[in-house]
N, C-alpha and C positions, 0 to 999 in steps of 0.2 A: 302155713296154709295161705293160699292166695285169696284176695278179697275181690268181690264182684258186685257191681251195681246192675240190676236188671229193672228196666222200665217196662211197664205193660199196660195194655188197654183191654178192658173186657168187651165182650160182644154185648149187644142189646139184650139178648136172652139171658146172659149171665147177670146183668144188672136187674132184670125183672125177677129172676129167681132170688137174688139177694134181698130185693125189696120185700118179697113175700115171706122170706125166711132169713132175717138178718143174722149174720154170723160173723164172728171174728176169725178170719182166715189165717191168722198168725200161727195157731197151733198146727194146722195142716201143713203149712209151708215149713215149719220147724221139723216136722216128721219127715218131710220130703228130703230136706238137707241132711238130717240124721242118717237117712237110708243110704246116702252116698258118702258118708264120712265127713260131712261138713257141719256148718253151724249157721243158723239164721241169726244175724245181728239185729235186724229190725225190718219191719214192714211199714211203709208209709203210704197213705193215699194222698193224692195231690190234684190240684187244678191245672189245666193246661193240656198239652198234647197227649200226655199219658195219664192214665187213671191211678197208677201206683208205682212205687219203687220198692224193690227188695234189695237190702244190703246183706250179703252173706259171704261166708268163707267156705272154700272147698279145697280138697287136697290137690286138685289139678283141673285143667280145662275140661277133660273128658267127664269128670264127676259133675261139674256144673251143667254141662250140656245134657247129660243123662237126666238130671233133675228137671231141667227146663223142657226137654222133649216130653217128659211124662206130663207136665202141666199143660203144654200146648195140645197134646193128644187128647186131653179131656174135652176139648172143644169150646171152652169159655173165654179163650184169649184170642183177640183179633190182631194184635200187634205186640211185638216184643223186641227189645233191644238190650243187649248185655255189653257192659264195658268192664274190662279188668282194671282194677284200681291199684295204684302204687302209693305206699305211705310216703311221707316226706323223707324219711330216712332212706327208703328204697330209691327215691328219685335222686337224692344227693349221691348215693353210691353209683348210680348209673351216670350221672354227670361227671363224677370223678373218673370213671372208666372212660367215658367219651373224651375227656380232656387228655387222656394218655394215648389216644389213638391218633396216629398220623394219617391225614387224609388230604389228598391234593385234588382240588376242583379241576374238572376237565377244562382244557384250553382250546 
């Protein structure tokens, strides 16, 4: 499975609702990734440009997009950014492959 990092920011209304009824959103996000054949690795909240980070695995890009569209469709997210992650071993394999490809820069 591929690994993804999704950064998100809540709307003001979402923060107000969470303040009135504090809840650990981890279980709901886990169910969401279970539904697309994936796995939630962790949910973190953070300071800075984004309010939180989800690290998850999914079988493919379409699965992770499906999960994220469902979340955004609920209306509590004002910004979202997803990055596909590569393990160190995956990067080494890509670098080895790149080293075997001949490429000539334009002249």
